[in-house]
C-alpha positions in Angstrom: -0.1 -0.1 0.0 1.3 3.7 -1.1 1.2 6.0 1.6 1.1 10.0 0.7 3.9 12.0 2.5 2.8 14.2 5.2 2.5 17.8 4.4 2.0 20.5 6.9 -1.0 22.5 6.3 0.8 25.6 6.4 3.2 24.3 3.7 0.2 22.9 1.7 -1.6 26.3 1.8 1.6 28.2 0.7 2.4 26.0 -2.2 -1.2 26.3 -3.5 -1.0 30.2 -3.1 2.5 30.4 -5.0 1.1 28.1 -7.8 -1.9 30.5 -8.3 0.2 33.6 -8.1 2.5 32.2 -10.8 -0.4 31.5 -12.9 -2.0 34.9 -12.5 1.2 36.4 -12.9 1.7 35.1 -16.5 -1.5 37.2 -17.5 -1.9 40.7 -18.3 -3.4 43.3 -15.8 -6.9 44.7 -15.5 -7.6 48.3 -14.1 -10.7 49.6 -12.6 -11.3 53.0 -11.7 -14.0 55.6 -10.6 -14.6 58.5 -13.1 -17.2 61.4 -12.9 -20.1 59.5 -14.1 -19.4 55.9 -13.0 -16.8 52.9 -13.2 -14.4 52.5 -16.0 -12.7 48.8 -16.6 -9.9 48.6 -18.7 -7.2 45.9 -19.7 -4.7 45.2 -22.7 -6.7 42.4 -24.7 -6.0 42.0 -28.3 -8.7 39.5 -28.7 -12.0 40.9 -29.8 -14.0 38.0 -28.7 -12.4 36.5 -25.3 -13.4 39.4 -23.2 -12.0 40.1 -19.6 -14.7 42.7 -18.9 -18.2 41.7 -19.0 -21.9 42.7 -17.8 -23.1 40.7 -15.0 -26.4 42.5 -14.3 -27.9 46.0 -14.7 -25.6 48.0 -12.4 -23.0 45.3 -12.0 -19.9 44.4 -13.9 -17.2 41.7 -14.0 -13.4 41.7 -14.6 -11.2 38.7 -14.5 -7.3 38.2 -14.7 -5.5 34.9 -14.9 -6.5 31.8 -16.5 -9.5 32.8 -19.1 -11.6 29.2 -18.8 -11.7 29.6 -15.0 -12.7 33.3 -14.7 -15.1 32.7 -17.7 -16.7 29.9 -15.4 -17.0 32.3 -12.8 -18.5 34.8 -14.8 -21.4 32.5 -16.0 -22.1 31.5 -12.4 -22.4 35.2 -11.5 -24.9 35.9 -14.2 -27.0 32.8 -13.3 -27.1 34.0 -9.7 -27.9 37.4 -10.3 -30.7 36.4 -12.8 -32.2 33.8 -10.2 -32.2 36.6 -7.5 -33.5 39.0 -9.6 -36.3 36.7 -10.8 -37.0 35.3 -7.3 -37.0 38.7 -5.7 -36.5 41.9 -7.5 -34.1 43.5 -9.6 -33.1 46.0 -6.9 -32.1 43.1 -4.6 -29.4 42.1 -6.9 -25.8 43.8 -5.7 -22.3 43.6 -6.3 -21.7 42.8 -2.5 -23.7 39.6 -2.6 -22.2 38.3 -5.8 -18.8 39.3 -4.4 -19.6 37.1 -1.3 -20.7 34.2 -3.2 -17.5 34.4 -5.5 -15.5 34.4 -2.1 -17.3 31.3 -0.8 -16.7 29.6 -4.1 -13.1 30.3 -4.5 -12.2 29.5 -0.6 -13.9 26.4 -1.2 -11.8 25.4 -4.4 -8.6 26.7 -2.6 -9.1 24.4 0.2 -10.6 21.5 -1.1 -9.4 20.8 -4.6 -5.8 19.7 -5.5 -5.2 22.7 -7.7 -6.7 26.3 -7.1 -8.2 28.7 -9.6 -5.5 30.9 -11.3 -7.7 34.1 -11.0 -8.4 37.4 -9.4 -11.8 39.0 -10.2 -13.4 42.2 -9.8 -17.0 43.0 -9.2 -18.1 46.7 -9.7 -21.4 48.2 -9.2 -22.2 52.0 -10.2 -24.0 54.0 -7.7 -26.8 56.7 -8.1 -24.0 59.1 -6.8 -20.1 59.0 -7.0 -19.9 58.1 -3.4 -22.1 55.4 -3.8 -20.0 53.1 -6.1 -18.9 49.6 -4.9 -15.8 47.8 -6.0 -14.7 44.3 -4.8 -11.5 42.7 -5.6 -11.7 38.8 -4.8 -8.5 36.8 -4.7 -8.0 33.2 -5.6 -8.2 31.9 -2.2 -11.4 33.7 -1.5 -10.0 37.0 0.2 -12.2 40.1 -0.5 -11.3 43.6 -0.3 -13.3 46.7 -0.6 -11.7 49.2 -3.1 -12.0 52.7 -3.6 -10.9 55.0 -6.4 -8.9 52.7 -8.3 -7.3 49.2 -8.4 -5.1 46.9 -10.5 -5.3 43.1 -10.8 -3.4 40.2 -12.6 -0.1 40.4 -14.1 1.9 43.2 -12.3 -1.0 44.2 -10.2 1.0 45.9 -7.4 3.0 48.1 -9.7 -0.1 49.0 -11.8 -1.7 50.0 -8.7 1.3 52.2 -7.7 1.1 53.6 -11.2 -2.6 54.7 -11.0 -2.0 56.4 -7.7 0.1 58.8 -9.7 -2.4 59.1 -12.4 -5.7 59.1 -10.6 -7.6 61.9 -10.4 -11.0 62.0 -8.4 -14.1 63.2 -10.2 -12.1 63.0 -13.7 -14.2 62.7 -16.8 -13.9 59.5 -18.9 -11.5 60.6 -21.3 -9.0 61.6 -18.6 -9.6 58.1 -16.6 -9.3 56.2 -19.9 -5.8 58.1 -20.7 -4.7 57.6 -17.1 -5.6 53.9 -17.1 -3.8 53.5 -20.4 -0.6 55.4 -19.2 -0.4 53.3 -16.1 -0.3 50.0 -17.9 2.1 51.2 -20.5 4.5 52.5 -18.1 4.4 49.2 -16.2 5.0 47.3 -19.6 7.5 49.7 -20.4 5.9 50.3 -24.1 3.1 52.0 -25.7 -0.3 50.1 -25.7 -2.2 50.6 -28.9 -5.8 51.5 -28.8 -6.6 48.4 -30.7 -5.3 46.2 -28.2 -7.1 47.7 -25.5 -10.6 46.3 -24.0 -12.5 48.7 -22.0 -16.1 49.3 -20.7 -17.9 51.4 -18.5 -20.7 51.5 -15.9 -22.5 54.9 -16.8 -24.7 56.0 -14.2 -26.5 58.2 -16.6 -27.8 55.3 -18.9 -31.3 53.7 -18.5 -31.7 50.4 -16.7 -28.7 48.8 -18.0 -25.5 50.9 -17.2 -22.8 48.7 -18.8 -21.5 49.8 -22.2 -18.4 48.9 -24.3 -16.0 51.4 -25.9 -15.0 50.6 -29.1 -11.6 50.7 -30.9 -12.7 53.9 -32.6 -13.6 55.7 -29.3 -10.5 54.6 -27.5 -8.4 55.7 -30.2 -10.3 58.9 -30.4 -9.9 59.5 -26.4 -5.9 58.6 -26.5 -5.2 60.7 -29.7 -7.1 63.7 -27.8 -4.7 63.6 -24.7 
């Protein structure tokens, strides 16, 4: 009979954490930033179909970094949960905090119970009726949740990106200034200029009707960057 060698729990958790961080670090970063009219999500992503940023519900958006197949599973599960809650109760009862908690529980269970943790970091954002009412939650691969304010970077070189955002972020900035600040932060970390065609960006705009989510197309992004 073969016996598995004993591994102390703290070493097992450390190994899983290191594994997940290495996987996430191989991907590109995603930026979320508050601006005057809502929340901006922006990432370097040359693919036109494999989105890192997506709508979850009326006022809620999702962004993922790391292994695409894994955060795509989480995105779909979040949409199903939001739809079920909205159908069972009321659309107003669907909020980012509930979704972030659900993601936290799911990722925590995967991290502690499965051999391989998910190699993902995710953001769940909700635009409020006023700037001070925006919500932005950062959920790590082990289920840890952080309530973010103003700006945050995830995936890839997240710490460096967040540090650069600190230099460029301006509270209450218009959308074009927020887009330029986010792209500049990513470009400085990558030490190269990121072209408009390689950028994926979307906003939660509080001025829109029921569905607040809107994608920025390549032409709009190029116009914003050229006007900086």
